[in-house]
mmCIF file of the N, C-alpha and C atoms, coordinates in Angstrom:
data_MODEL
# 
_entry.id   MODEL 
# 
loop_
_atom_site.group_PDB 
_atom_site.id 
_atom_site.type_symbol 
_atom_site.label_atom_id 
_atom_site.label_alt_id 
_atom_site.label_comp_id 
_atom_site.label_asym_id 
_atom_site.label_entity_id 
_atom_site.label_seq_id 
_atom_site.pdbx_PDB_ins_code 
_atom_site.Cartn_x 
_atom_site.Cartn_y 
_atom_site.Cartn_z 
_atom_site.occupancy 
_atom_site.B_iso_or_equiv 
_atom_site.pdbx_formal_charge 
_atom_site.auth_seq_id 
_atom_site.auth_comp_id 
_atom_site.auth_asym_id 
_atom_site.auth_atom_id 
_atom_site.pdbx_PDB_model_num 
ATOM 1   N N  . MET A 1 1  ? 6.495   -94.552  -33.367 1.00 0.00 ? 1  MET A N  1 
ATOM 2   C CA . MET A 1 1  ? 5.154   -94.746  -34.326 1.00 0.00 ? 1  MET A CA 1 
ATOM 3   C C  . MET A 1 1  ? 6.099   -94.782  -35.772 1.00 0.00 ? 1  MET A C  1 
ATOM 4   N N  . THR A 1 2  ? 4.796   -95.772  -36.119 1.00 0.00 ? 2  THR A N  1 
ATOM 5   C CA . THR A 1 2  ? 5.091   -96.417  -37.514 1.00 0.00 ? 2  THR A CA 1 
ATOM 6   C C  . THR A 1 2  ? 4.520   -94.528  -38.804 1.00 0.00 ? 2  THR A C  1 
ATOM 7   N N  . ALA A 1 3  ? 5.372   -95.101  -39.470 1.00 0.00 ? 3  ALA A N  1 
ATOM 8   C CA . ALA A 1 3  ? 4.620   -93.850  -40.762 1.00 0.00 ? 3  ALA A CA 1 
ATOM 9   C C  . ALA A 1 3  ? 4.667   -94.372  -42.018 1.00 0.00 ? 3  ALA A C  1 
ATOM 10  N N  . LEU A 1 4  ? 3.145   -94.265  -42.273 1.00 0.00 ? 4  LEU A N  1 
ATOM 11  C CA . LEU A 1 4  ? 3.218   -95.070  -43.645 1.00 0.00 ? 4  LEU A CA 1 
ATOM 12  C C  . LEU A 1 4  ? 2.347   -94.157  -44.867 1.00 0.00 ? 4  LEU A C  1 
ATOM 13  N N  . SER A 1 5  ? 2.265   -94.536  -46.098 1.00 0.00 ? 5  SER A N  1 
ATOM 14  C CA . SER A 1 5  ? 2.376   -93.562  -47.523 1.00 0.00 ? 5  SER A CA 1 
ATOM 15  C C  . SER A 1 5  ? 0.734   -93.727  -47.386 1.00 0.00 ? 5  SER A C  1 
ATOM 16  N N  . VAL A 1 6  ? -0.008  -92.725  -48.162 1.00 0.00 ? 6  VAL A N  1 
ATOM 17  C CA . VAL A 1 6  ? -0.891  -93.570  -48.402 1.00 0.00 ? 6  VAL A CA 1 
ATOM 18  C C  . VAL A 1 6  ? -1.823  -94.706  -48.586 1.00 0.00 ? 6  VAL A C  1 
ATOM 19  N N  . THR A 1 7  ? -0.889  -94.662  -49.861 1.00 0.00 ? 7  THR A N  1 
ATOM 20  C CA . THR A 1 7  ? -0.896  -95.859  -50.966 1.00 0.00 ? 7  THR A CA 1 
ATOM 21  C C  . THR A 1 7  ? -0.559  -97.061  -50.249 1.00 0.00 ? 7  THR A C  1 
ATOM 22  N N  . GLU A 1 8  ? 0.429   -97.502  -49.135 1.00 0.00 ? 8  GLU A N  1 
ATOM 23  C CA . GLU A 1 8  ? 0.703   -98.413  -48.148 1.00 0.00 ? 8  GLU A CA 1 
ATOM 24  C C  . GLU A 1 8  ? -0.240  -99.026  -47.992 1.00 0.00 ? 8  GLU A C  1 
ATOM 25  N N  . ILE A 1 9  ? -1.179  -98.087  -47.043 1.00 0.00 ? 9  ILE A N  1 
ATOM 26  C CA . ILE A 1 9  ? -2.215  -97.740  -45.579 1.00 0.00 ? 9  ILE A CA 1 
ATOM 27  C C  . ILE A 1 9  ? -3.535  -98.529  -47.582 1.00 0.00 ? 9  ILE A C  1 
ATOM 28  N N  . ARG A 1 10 ? -3.828  -97.358  -48.191 1.00 0.00 ? 10 ARG A N  1 
ATOM 29  C CA . ARG A 1 10 ? -5.228  -98.326  -49.040 1.00 0.00 ? 10 ARG A CA 1 
ATOM 30  C C  . ARG A 1 10 ? -3.902  -99.907  -49.469 1.00 0.00 ? 10 ARG A C  1 
ATOM 31  N N  . ASP A 1 11 ? -3.204  -100.432 -49.552 1.00 0.00 ? 11 ASP A N  1 
ATOM 32  C CA . ASP A 1 11 ? -2.667  -101.934 -50.038 1.00 0.00 ? 11 ASP A CA 1 
ATOM 33  C C  . ASP A 1 11 ? -3.142  -102.886 -48.456 1.00 0.00 ? 11 ASP A C  1 
ATOM 34  N N  . ASN A 1 12 ? -2.986  -101.654 -47.336 1.00 0.00 ? 12 ASN A N  1 
ATOM 35  C CA . ASN A 1 12 ? -2.931  -102.753 -45.700 1.00 0.00 ? 12 ASN A CA 1 
ATOM 36  C C  . ASN A 1 12 ? -3.725  -102.076 -45.409 1.00 0.00 ? 12 ASN A C  1 
ATOM 37  N N  . LEU A 1 13 ? -5.060  -102.112 -45.061 1.00 0.00 ? 13 LEU A N  1 
ATOM 38  C CA . LEU A 1 13 ? -6.033  -100.834 -44.340 1.00 0.00 ? 13 LEU A CA 1 
ATOM 39  C C  . LEU A 1 13 ? -6.561  -101.826 -43.195 1.00 0.00 ? 13 LEU A C  1 
ATOM 40  N N  . SER A 1 14 ? -6.055  -103.292 -43.676 1.00 0.00 ? 14 SER A N  1 
ATOM 41  C CA . SER A 1 14 ? -6.733  -103.894 -42.498 1.00 0.00 ? 14 SER A CA 1 
ATOM 42  C C  . SER A 1 14 ? -5.927  -103.927 -41.940 1.00 0.00 ? 14 SER A C  1 
ATOM 43  N N  . ASP A 1 15 ? -5.125  -104.356 -41.815 1.00 0.00 ? 15 ASP A N  1 
ATOM 44  C CA . ASP A 1 15 ? -3.504  -104.180 -40.890 1.00 0.00 ? 15 ASP A CA 1 
ATOM 45  C C  . ASP A 1 15 ? -3.173  -103.381 -40.791 1.00 0.00 ? 15 ASP A C  1 
ATOM 46  N N  . ALA A 1 16 ? -3.935  -102.194 -40.675 1.00 0.00 ? 16 ALA A N  1 
ATOM 47  C CA . ALA A 1 16 ? -3.045  -101.101 -39.911 1.00 0.00 ? 16 ALA A CA 1 
ATOM 48  C C  . ALA A 1 16 ? -3.720  -100.943 -39.292 1.00 0.00 ? 16 ALA A C  1 
ATOM 49  N N  . ILE A 1 17 ? -5.370  -100.778 -39.355 1.00 0.00 ? 17 ILE A N  1 
ATOM 50  C CA . ILE A 1 17 ? -6.342  -100.835 -38.554 1.00 0.00 ? 17 ILE A CA 1 
ATOM 51  C C  . ILE A 1 17 ? -6.486  -102.255 -37.376 1.00 0.00 ? 17 ILE A C  1 
ATOM 52  N N  . ASN A 1 18 ? -5.883  -102.750 -38.143 1.00 0.00 ? 18 ASN A N  1 
ATOM 53  C CA . ASN A 1 18 ? -6.183  -104.218 -36.469 1.00 0.00 ? 18 ASN A CA 1 
ATOM 54  C C  . ASN A 1 18 ? -4.515  -103.577 -35.517 1.00 0.00 ? 18 ASN A C  1 
ATOM 55  N N  . ARG A 1 19 ? -3.391  -102.854 -35.936 1.00 0.00 ? 19 ARG A N  1 
ATOM 56  C CA . ARG A 1 19 ? -2.326  -102.793 -35.657 1.00 0.00 ? 19 ARG A CA 1 
ATOM 57  C C  . ARG A 1 19 ? -2.636  -101.845 -34.641 1.00 0.00 ? 19 ARG A C  1 
ATOM 58  N N  . VAL A 1 20 ? -3.540  -100.677 -34.655 1.00 0.00 ? 20 VAL A N  1 
ATOM 59  C CA . VAL A 1 20 ? -3.597  -99.622  -34.429 1.00 0.00 ? 20 VAL A CA 1 
ATOM 60  C C  . VAL A 1 20 ? -5.137  -99.663  -33.096 1.00 0.00 ? 20 VAL A C  1 
ATOM 61  N N  . ALA A 1 21 ? -6.231  -100.128 -33.556 1.00 0.00 ? 21 ALA A N  1 
ATOM 62  C CA . ALA A 1 21 ? -6.620  -101.109 -32.923 1.00 0.00 ? 21 ALA A CA 1 
ATOM 63  C C  . ALA A 1 21 ? -7.260  -101.931 -31.790 1.00 0.00 ? 21 ALA A C  1 
ATOM 64  N N  . TYR A 1 22 ? -6.277  -103.063 -31.756 1.00 0.00 ? 22 TYR A N  1 
ATOM 65  C CA . TYR A 1 22 ? -5.780  -104.640 -31.269 1.00 0.00 ? 22 TYR A CA 1 
ATOM 66  C C  . TYR A 1 22 ? -4.336  -104.169 -30.512 1.00 0.00 ? 22 TYR A C  1 
ATOM 67  N N  . GLN A 1 23 ? -3.162  -103.820 -31.288 1.00 0.00 ? 23 GLN A N  1 
ATOM 68  C CA . GLN A 1 23 ? -2.190  -102.990 -30.672 1.00 0.00 ? 23 GLN A CA 1 
ATOM 69  C C  . GLN A 1 23 ? -1.648  -101.736 -30.215 1.00 0.00 ? 23 GLN A C  1 
ATOM 70  N N  . GLY A 1 24 ? -2.487  -101.336 -30.139 1.00 0.00 ? 24 GLY A N  1 
ATOM 71  C CA . GLY A 1 24 ? -1.950  -99.811  -29.812 1.00 0.00 ? 24 GLY A CA 1 
ATOM 72  C C  . GLY A 1 24 ? -1.571  -98.935  -30.033 1.00 0.00 ? 24 GLY A C  1 
ATOM 73  N N  . GLU A 1 25 ? -1.054  -99.333  -31.407 1.00 0.00 ? 25 GLU A N  1 
ATOM 74  C CA . GLU A 1 25 ? -0.039  -98.607  -32.422 1.00 0.00 ? 25 GLU A CA 1 
ATOM 75  C C  . GLU A 1 25 ? -0.610  -97.562  -32.978 1.00 0.00 ? 25 GLU A C  1 
ATOM 76  N N  . ARG A 1 26 ? 0.013   -96.289  -33.040 1.00 0.00 ? 26 ARG A N  1 
ATOM 77  C CA . ARG A 1 26 ? -0.734  -95.440  -33.620 1.00 0.00 ? 26 ARG A CA 1 
ATOM 78  C C  . ARG A 1 26 ? 0.514   -94.874  -35.192 1.00 0.00 ? 26 ARG A C  1 
ATOM 79  N N  . ILE A 1 27 ? -0.545  -94.904  -36.142 1.00 0.00 ? 27 ILE A N  1 
ATOM 80  C CA . ILE A 1 27 ? 0.043   -94.437  -37.341 1.00 0.00 ? 27 ILE A CA 1 
ATOM 81  C C  . ILE A 1 27 ? -0.143  -92.866  -37.825 1.00 0.00 ? 27 ILE A C  1 
ATOM 82  N N  . ILE A 1 28 ? 1.408   -92.607  -38.828 1.00 0.00 ? 28 ILE A N  1 
ATOM 83  C CA . ILE A 1 28 ? 1.151   -91.541  -39.512 1.00 0.00 ? 28 ILE A CA 1 
ATOM 84  C C  . ILE A 1 28 ? 1.087   -91.635  -40.962 1.00 0.00 ? 28 ILE A C  1 
ATOM 85  N N  . VAL A 1 29 ? 0.250   -90.993  -41.237 1.00 0.00 ? 29 VAL A N  1 
ATOM 86  C CA . VAL A 1 29 ? 0.062   -91.515  -43.222 1.00 0.00 ? 29 VAL A CA 1 
ATOM 87  C C  . VAL A 1 29 ? 0.945   -90.124  -44.119 1.00 0.00 ? 29 VAL A C  1 
ATOM 88  N N  . ARG A 1 30 ? 2.012   -90.717  -44.895 1.00 0.00 ? 30 ARG A N  1 
ATOM 89  C CA . ARG A 1 30 ? 1.931   -89.480  -45.477 1.00 0.00 ? 30 ARG A CA 1 
ATOM 90  C C  . ARG A 1 30 ? 1.267   -89.417  -46.792 1.00 0.00 ? 30 ARG A C  1 
ATOM 91  N N  . ARG A 1 31 ? 1.458   -88.255  -47.125 1.00 0.00 ? 31 ARG A N  1 
ATOM 92  C CA . ARG A 1 31 ? 0.512   -88.005  -49.024 1.00 0.00 ? 31 ARG A CA 1 
ATOM 93  C C  . ARG A 1 31 ? 1.909   -87.316  -49.160 1.00 0.00 ? 31 ARG A C  1 
ATOM 94  N N  . SER A 1 32 ? 2.627   -87.705  -50.407 1.00 0.00 ? 32 SER A N  1 
ATOM 95  C CA . SER A 1 32 ? 3.513   -86.418  -51.513 1.00 0.00 ? 32 SER A CA 1 
ATOM 96  C C  . SER A 1 32 ? 4.976   -86.494  -50.285 1.00 0.00 ? 32 SER A C  1 
ATOM 97  N N  . GLY A 1 33 ? 4.953   -87.352  -49.411 1.00 0.00 ? 33 GLY A N  1 
ATOM 98  C CA . GLY A 1 33 ? 5.775   -87.364  -47.900 1.00 0.00 ? 33 GLY A CA 1 
ATOM 99  C C  . GLY A 1 33 ? 5.556   -85.901  -47.669 1.00 0.00 ? 33 GLY A C  1 
ATOM 100 N N  . ARG A 1 34 ? 4.126   -85.925  -47.035 1.00 0.00 ? 34 ARG A N  1 
ATOM 101 C CA . ARG A 1 34 ? 4.274   -84.611  -46.030 1.00 0.00 ? 34 ARG A CA 1 
ATOM 102 C C  . ARG A 1 34 ? 2.894   -86.147  -45.099 1.00 0.00 ? 34 ARG A C  1 
ATOM 103 N N  . ASP A 1 35 ? 3.319   -85.626  -43.200 1.00 0.00 ? 35 ASP A N  1 
ATOM 104 C CA . ASP A 1 35 ? 1.937   -85.976  -42.428 1.00 0.00 ? 35 ASP A CA 1 
ATOM 105 C C  . ASP A 1 35 ? 1.026   -85.529  -42.773 1.00 0.00 ? 35 ASP A C  1 
ATOM 106 N N  . VAL A 1 36 ? 0.223   -85.882  -43.240 1.00 0.00 ? 36 VAL A N  1 
ATOM 107 C CA . VAL A 1 36 ? -1.798  -85.236  -43.504 1.00 0.00 ? 36 VAL A CA 1 
ATOM 108 C C  . VAL A 1 36 ? -2.371  -86.116  -42.471 1.00 0.00 ? 36 VAL A C  1 
ATOM 109 N N  . LEU A 1 37 ? -2.472  -86.659  -41.195 1.00 0.00 ? 37 LEU A N  1 
ATOM 110 C CA . LEU A 1 37 ? -3.219  -87.640  -40.326 1.00 0.00 ? 37 LEU A CA 1 
ATOM 111 C C  . LEU A 1 37 ? -2.501  -88.585  -39.953 1.00 0.00 ? 37 LEU A C  1 
ATOM 112 N N  . ALA A 1 38 ? -3.321  -88.846  -38.714 1.00 0.00 ? 38 ALA A N  1 
ATOM 113 C CA . ALA A 1 38 ? -2.685  -90.022  -37.723 1.00 0.00 ? 38 ALA A CA 1 
ATOM 114 C C  . ALA A 1 38 ? -4.054  -90.610  -37.450 1.00 0.00 ? 38 ALA A C  1 
ATOM 115 N N  . MET A 1 39 ? -3.972  -92.296  -37.439 1.00 0.00 ? 39 MET A N  1 
ATOM 116 C CA . MET A 1 39 ? -4.427  -93.083  -36.706 1.00 0.00 ? 39 MET A CA 1 
ATOM 117 C C  . MET A 1 39 ? -4.055  -93.589  -35.314 1.00 0.00 ? 39 MET A C  1 
ATOM 118 N N  . ILE A 1 40 ? -4.690  -93.319  -35.430 1.00 0.00 ? 40 ILE A N  1 
ATOM 119 C CA . ILE A 1 40 ? -4.676  -93.504  -32.823 1.00 0.00 ? 40 ILE A CA 1 
ATOM 120 C C  . ILE A 1 40 ? -5.871  -94.736  -32.170 1.00 0.00 ? 40 ILE A C  1 
ATOM 121 N N  . PRO A 1 41 ? -5.496  -94.845  -31.307 1.00 0.00 ? 41 PRO A N  1 
ATOM 122 C CA . PRO A 1 41 ? -7.033  -96.068  -30.998 1.00 0.00 ? 41 PRO A CA 1 
ATOM 123 C C  . PRO A 1 41 ? -7.436  -94.902  -30.484 1.00 0.00 ? 41 PRO A C  1 
ATOM 124 N N  . ILE A 1 42 ? -8.646  -95.968  -30.162 1.00 0.00 ? 42 ILE A N  1 
ATOM 125 C CA . ILE A 1 42 ? -9.813  -95.049  -29.674 1.00 0.00 ? 42 ILE A CA 1 
ATOM 126 C C  . ILE A 1 42 ? -10.407 -94.453  -28.921 1.00 0.00 ? 42 ILE A C  1 
ATOM 127 N N  . ASN A 1 43 ? -9.200  -95.109  -27.607 1.00 0.00 ? 43 ASN A N  1 
ATOM 128 C CA . ASN A 1 43 ? -8.956  -94.897  -26.106 1.00 0.00 ? 43 ASN A CA 1 
ATOM 129 C C  . ASN A 1 43 ? -8.223  -93.562  -25.805 1.00 0.00 ? 43 ASN A C  1 
ATOM 130 N N  . ASP A 1 44 ? -7.364  -92.830  -26.625 1.00 0.00 ? 44 ASP A N  1 
ATOM 131 C CA . ASP A 1 44 ? -6.532  -91.953  -26.976 1.00 0.00 ? 44 ASP A CA 1 
ATOM 132 C C  . ASP A 1 44 ? -7.205  -90.979  -27.592 1.00 0.00 ? 44 ASP A C  1 
ATOM 133 N N  . LEU A 1 45 ? -8.256  -91.242  -28.780 1.00 0.00 ? 45 LEU A N  1 
ATOM 134 C CA . LEU A 1 45 ? -8.527  -89.933  -29.138 1.00 0.00 ? 45 LEU A CA 1 
ATOM 135 C C  . LEU A 1 45 ? -9.480  -89.325  -28.063 1.00 0.00 ? 45 LEU A C  1 
ATOM 136 N N  . ALA A 1 46 ? -10.294 -90.379  -27.141 1.00 0.00 ? 46 ALA A N  1 
ATOM 137 C CA . ALA A 1 46 ? -11.785 -90.446  -25.709 1.00 0.00 ? 46 ALA A CA 1 
ATOM 138 C C  . ALA A 1 46 ? -10.657 -89.417  -24.791 1.00 0.00 ? 46 ALA A C  1 
ATOM 139 N N  . LEU A 1 47 ? -9.278  -90.071  -24.944 1.00 0.00 ? 47 LEU A N  1 
ATOM 140 C CA . LEU A 1 47 ? -8.479  -88.661  -23.963 1.00 0.00 ? 47 LEU A CA 1 
ATOM 141 C C  . LEU A 1 47 ? -8.181  -87.756  -24.765 1.00 0.00 ? 47 LEU A C  1 
ATOM 142 N N  . LEU A 1 48 ? -8.047  -87.226  -25.519 1.00 0.00 ? 48 LEU A N  1 
ATOM 143 C CA . LEU A 1 48 ? -7.613  -86.212  -26.154 1.00 0.00 ? 48 LEU A CA 1 
ATOM 144 C C  . LEU A 1 48 ? -8.994  -85.393  -26.156 1.00 0.00 ? 48 LEU A C  1 
ATOM 145 N N  . GLU A 1 49 ? -10.143 -85.509  -26.847 1.00 0.00 ? 49 GLU A N  1 
ATOM 146 C CA . GLU A 1 49 ? -10.973 -84.835  -26.189 1.00 0.00 ? 49 GLU A CA 1 
ATOM 147 C C  . GLU A 1 49 ? -11.605 -84.501  -24.702 1.00 0.00 ? 49 GLU A C  1 
ATOM 148 N N  . LYS A 1 50 ? -11.228 -85.468  -23.603 1.00 0.00 ? 50 LYS A N  1 
ATOM 149 C CA . LYS A 1 50 ? -11.452 -85.185  -22.477 1.00 0.00 ? 50 LYS A CA 1 
ATOM 150 C C  . LYS A 1 50 ? -10.251 -84.000  -22.227 1.00 0.00 ? 50 LYS A C  1 
ATOM 151 N N  . ILE A 1 51 ? -9.372  -84.120  -22.678 1.00 0.00 ? 51 ILE A N  1 
ATOM 152 C CA . ILE A 1 51 ? -8.316  -83.137  -22.389 1.00 0.00 ? 51 ILE A CA 1 
ATOM 153 C C  . ILE A 1 51 ? -9.024  -81.658  -22.699 1.00 0.00 ? 51 ILE A C  1 
ATOM 154 N N  . GLU A 1 52 ? -8.949  -81.638  -23.906 1.00 0.00 ? 52 GLU A N  1 
ATOM 155 C CA . GLU A 1 52 ? -9.772  -80.202  -24.537 1.00 0.00 ? 52 GLU A CA 1 
ATOM 156 C C  . GLU A 1 52 ? -10.799 -79.938  -24.126 1.00 0.00 ? 52 GLU A C  1 
ATOM 157 N N  . ASP A 1 53 ? -11.154 -81.069  -23.594 1.00 0.00 ? 53 ASP A N  1 
ATOM 158 C CA . ASP A 1 53 ? -13.009 -80.318  -22.739 1.00 0.00 ? 53 ASP A CA 1 
ATOM 159 C C  . ASP A 1 53 ? -12.536 -79.537  -22.002 1.00 0.00 ? 53 ASP A C  1 
ATOM 160 N N  . GLU A 1 54 ? -11.295 -80.184  -20.894 1.00 0.00 ? 54 GLU A N  1 
ATOM 161 C CA . GLU A 1 54 ? -11.022 -79.088  -20.339 1.00 0.00 ? 54 GLU A CA 1 
ATOM 162 C C  . GLU A 1 54 ? -10.448 -78.289  -19.994 1.00 0.00 ? 54 GLU A C  1 
ATOM 163 N N  . ILE A 1 55 ? -9.503  -78.117  -20.900 1.00 0.00 ? 55 ILE A N  1 
ATOM 164 C CA . ILE A 1 55 ? -8.919  -77.214  -21.258 1.00 0.00 ? 55 ILE A CA 1 
ATOM 165 C C  . ILE A 1 55 ? -10.009 -75.704  -21.677 1.00 0.00 ? 55 ILE A C  1 
ATOM 166 N N  . ASP A 1 56 ? -10.835 -76.306  -22.173 1.00 0.00 ? 56 ASP A N  1 
ATOM 167 C CA . ASP A 1 56 ? -11.811 -74.698  -22.423 1.00 0.00 ? 56 ASP A CA 1 
ATOM 168 C C  . ASP A 1 56 ? -13.154 -75.086  -21.928 1.00 0.00 ? 56 ASP A C  1 
ATOM 169 N N  . ILE A 1 57 ? -12.999 -75.411  -20.334 1.00 0.00 ? 57 ILE A N  1 
ATOM 170 C CA . ILE A 1 57 ? -13.832 -75.256  -19.218 1.00 0.00 ? 57 ILE A CA 1 
ATOM 171 C C  . ILE A 1 57 ? -12.912 -74.431  -18.164 1.00 0.00 ? 57 ILE A C  1 
ATOM 172 N N  . ARG A 1 58 ? -11.312 -74.346  -18.592 1.00 0.00 ? 58 ARG A N  1 
ATOM 173 C CA . ARG A 1 58 ? -10.913 -73.870  -17.416 1.00 0.00 ? 58 ARG A CA 1 
ATOM 174 C C  . ARG A 1 58 ? -10.718 -72.483  -18.068 1.00 0.00 ? 58 ARG A C  1 
ATOM 175 N N  . ASP A 1 59 ? -10.870 -72.330  -19.358 1.00 0.00 ? 59 ASP A N  1 
ATOM 176 C CA . ASP A 1 59 ? -10.567 -71.362  -20.496 1.00 0.00 ? 59 ASP A CA 1 
ATOM 177 C C  . ASP A 1 59 ? -11.864 -70.143  -20.218 1.00 0.00 ? 59 ASP A C  1 
ATOM 178 N N  . ALA A 1 60 ? -13.147 -70.688  -19.630 1.00 0.00 ? 60 ALA A N  1 
ATOM 179 C CA . ALA A 1 60 ? -14.842 -70.315  -19.650 1.00 0.00 ? 60 ALA A CA 1 
ATOM 180 C C  . ALA A 1 60 ? -14.685 -69.522  -18.229 1.00 0.00 ? 60 ALA A C  1 
ATOM 181 N N  . GLU A 1 61 ? -14.510 -70.402  -17.881 1.00 0.00 ? 61 GLU A N  1 
ATOM 182 C CA . GLU A 1 61 ? -13.847 -70.193  -16.082 1.00 0.00 ? 61 GLU A CA 1 
ATOM 183 C C  . GLU A 1 61 ? -12.847 -68.867  -15.688 1.00 0.00 ? 61 GLU A C  1 
ATOM 184 N N  . LYS A 1 62 ? -11.393 -68.976  -16.759 1.00 0.00 ? 62 LYS A N  1 
ATOM 185 C CA . LYS A 1 62 ? -11.474 -67.367  -16.699 1.00 0.00 ? 62 LYS A CA 1 
ATOM 186 C C  . LYS A 1 62 ? -11.921 -66.454  -17.090 1.00 0.00 ? 62 LYS A C  1 
ATOM 187 N N  . ILE A 1 63 ? -12.618 -66.605  -18.313 1.00 0.00 ? 63 ILE A N  1 
ATOM 188 C CA . ILE A 1 63 ? -13.148 -65.168  -18.746 1.00 0.00 ? 63 ILE A CA 1 
ATOM 189 C C  . ILE A 1 63 ? -14.638 -64.579  -17.873 1.00 0.00 ? 63 ILE A C  1 
ATOM 190 N N  . LEU A 1 64 ? -14.999 -65.860  -17.631 1.00 0.00 ? 64 LEU A N  1 
ATOM 191 C CA . LEU A 1 64 ? -15.978 -65.309  -16.121 1.00 0.00 ? 64 LEU A CA 1 
ATOM 192 C C  . LEU A 1 64 ? -15.966 -64.692  -15.698 1.00 0.00 ? 64 LEU A C  1 
ATOM 193 N N  . ALA A 1 65 ? -14.826 -64.858  -14.923 1.00 0.00 ? 65 ALA A N  1 
ATOM 194 C CA . ALA A 1 65 ? -14.224 -64.830  -13.607 1.00 0.00 ? 65 ALA A CA 1 
ATOM 195 C C  . ALA A 1 65 ? -13.383 -63.427  -13.249 1.00 0.00 ? 65 ALA A C  1 
ATOM 196 N N  . GLY A 1 66 ? -13.225 -63.217  -15.496 1.00 0.00 ? 66 GLY A N  1 
ATOM 197 C CA . GLY A 1 66 ? -12.562 -61.738  -15.019 1.00 0.00 ? 66 GLY A CA 1 
ATOM 198 C C  . GLY A 1 66 ? -13.311 -60.782  -15.963 1.00 0.00 ? 66 GLY A C  1 
ATOM 199 N N  . THR A 1 67 ? -14.566 -61.128  -15.832 1.00 0.00 ? 67 THR A N  1 
ATOM 200 C CA . THR A 1 67 ? -15.502 -59.977  -15.852 1.00 0.00 ? 67 THR A CA 1 
ATOM 201 C C  . THR A 1 67 ? -17.075 -59.784  -15.559 1.00 0.00 ? 67 THR A C  1 
ATOM 202 N N  . GLY A 1 68 ? -16.715 -60.900  -14.523 1.00 0.00 ? 68 GLY A N  1 
ATOM 203 C CA . GLY A 1 68 ? -17.813 -60.717  -13.584 1.00 0.00 ? 68 GLY A CA 1 
ATOM 204 C C  . GLY A 1 68 ? -19.247 -60.387  -14.135 1.00 0.00 ? 68 GLY A C  1 
ATOM 205 N N  . LYS A 1 69 ? -18.727 -60.467  -15.392 1.00 0.00 ? 69 LYS A N  1 
ATOM 206 C CA . LYS A 1 69 ? -20.948 -59.952  -15.813 1.00 0.00 ? 69 LYS A CA 1 
ATOM 207 C C  . LYS A 1 69 ? -21.041 -61.541  -16.481 1.00 0.00 ? 69 LYS A C  1 
ATOM 208 N N  . ARG A 1 70 ? -22.454 -62.554  -16.118 1.00 0.00 ? 70 ARG A N  1 
ATOM 209 C CA . ARG A 1 70 ? -22.834 -63.529  -16.255 1.00 0.00 ? 70 ARG A CA 1 
ATOM 210 C C  . ARG A 1 70 ? -23.872 -63.370  -17.396 1.00 0.00 ? 70 ARG A C  1 
ATOM 211 N N  . ILE A 1 71 ? -24.470 -64.042  -18.865 1.00 0.00 ? 71 ILE A N  1 
ATOM 212 C CA . ILE A 1 71 ? -25.592 -64.624  -19.357 1.00 0.00 ? 71 ILE A CA 1 
ATOM 213 C C  . ILE A 1 71 ? -26.912 -65.562  -18.320 1.00 0.00 ? 71 ILE A C  1 
ATOM 214 N N  . PRO A 1 72 ? -27.556 -64.774  -18.314 1.00 0.00 ? 72 PRO A N  1 
ATOM 215 C CA . PRO A 1 72 ? -28.599 -65.732  -18.342 1.00 0.00 ? 72 PRO A CA 1 
ATOM 216 C C  . PRO A 1 72 ? -28.656 -67.174  -19.838 1.00 0.00 ? 72 PRO A C  1 
ATOM 217 N N  . TYR A 1 73 ? -29.429 -68.440  -18.848 1.00 0.00 ? 73 TYR A N  1 
ATOM 218 C CA . TYR A 1 73 ? -28.564 -69.076  -20.219 1.00 0.00 ? 73 TYR A CA 1 
ATOM 219 C C  . TYR A 1 73 ? -30.102 -69.101  -20.979 1.00 0.00 ? 73 TYR A C  1 
ATOM 220 N N  . GLU A 1 74 ? -31.689 -68.377  -20.548 1.00 0.00 ? 74 GLU A N  1 
ATOM 221 C CA . GLU A 1 74 ? -32.989 -68.039  -21.229 1.00 0.00 ? 74 GLU A CA 1 
ATOM 222 C C  . GLU A 1 74 ? -31.961 -67.070  -22.667 1.00 0.00 ? 74 GLU A C  1 
ATOM 223 N N  . LYS A 1 75 ? -31.424 -66.635  -21.659 1.00 0.00 ? 75 LYS A N  1 
ATOM 224 C CA . LYS A 1 75 ? -31.151 -64.713  -22.308 1.00 0.00 ? 75 LYS A CA 1 
ATOM 225 C C  . LYS A 1 75 ? -30.837 -64.870  -23.729 1.00 0.00 ? 75 LYS A C  1 
ATOM 226 N N  . LEU A 1 76 ? -29.223 -66.068  -23.252 1.00 0.00 ? 76 LEU A N  1 
ATOM 227 C CA . LEU A 1 76 ? -28.152 -66.186  -24.523 1.00 0.00 ? 76 LEU A CA 1 
ATOM 228 C C  . LEU A 1 76 ? -28.809 -67.474  -25.581 1.00 0.00 ? 76 LEU A C  1 
ATOM 229 N N  . ARG A 1 77 ? -29.566 -68.291  -24.840 1.00 0.00 ? 77 ARG A N  1 
ATOM 230 C CA . ARG A 1 77 ? -30.702 -69.501  -26.341 1.00 0.00 ? 77 ARG A CA 1 
ATOM 231 C C  . ARG A 1 77 ? -32.095 -67.743  -27.282 1.00 0.00 ? 77 ARG A C  1 
ATOM 232 N N  . LYS A 1 78 ? -31.877 -67.642  -26.404 1.00 0.00 ? 78 LYS A N  1 
ATOM 233 C CA . LYS A 1 78 ? -32.942 -66.314  -26.944 1.00 0.00 ? 78 LYS A CA 1 
ATOM 234 C C  . LYS A 1 78 ? -32.130 -65.189  -28.873 1.00 0.00 ? 78 LYS A C  1 
ATOM 235 N N  . GLU A 1 79 ? -31.046 -65.231  -28.373 1.00 0.00 ? 79 GLU A N  1 
ATOM 236 C CA . GLU A 1 79 ? -30.255 -64.084  -28.592 1.00 0.00 ? 79 GLU A CA 1 
ATOM 237 C C  . GLU A 1 79 ? -29.629 -65.216  -30.111 1.00 0.00 ? 79 GLU A C  1 
ATOM 238 N N  . LEU A 1 80 ? -29.308 -66.484  -29.596 1.00 0.00 ? 80 LEU A N  1 
ATOM 239 C CA . LEU A 1 80 ? -29.313 -67.175  -30.507 1.00 0.00 ? 80 LEU A CA 1 
ATOM 240 C C  . LEU A 1 80 ? -30.081 -67.876  -31.381 1.00 0.00 ? 80 LEU A C  1 
ATOM 241 N N  . GLY A 1 81 ? -30.917 -67.778  -31.145 1.00 0.00 ? 81 GLY A N  1 
ATOM 242 C CA . GLY A 1 81 ? -32.673 -68.396  -31.898 1.00 0.00 ? 81 GLY A CA 1 
ATOM 243 C C  . GLY A 1 81 ? -32.235 -70.155  -31.536 1.00 0.00 ? 81 GLY A C  1 
ATOM 244 N N  . LEU A 1 82 ? -31.988 -70.471  -30.535 1.00 0.00 ? 82 LEU A N  1 
ATOM 245 C CA . LEU A 1 82 ? -32.665 -71.025  -30.122 1.00 0.00 ? 82 LEU A CA 1 
ATOM 246 C C  . LEU A 1 82 ? -33.130 -72.015  -29.937 1.00 0.00 ? 82 LEU A C  1 
# 
């Protein structure tokens, strides 16, 4: 994984985008010597979001299984003002 400063990214943004989008490279962006963000391919982002969703579903199922109590969808919508 490559690490570039904000200045390097600003001066070479098009190159950085091409490296990430077309070569699958991951780039860490640093500001004042600290890692502040990552540029990753869109497929990597989709995978991360899928993993997060699966974790959220598993956690929700554990909570629901532990309480044995379920709230009807319509009641929840009403309580939340949706």
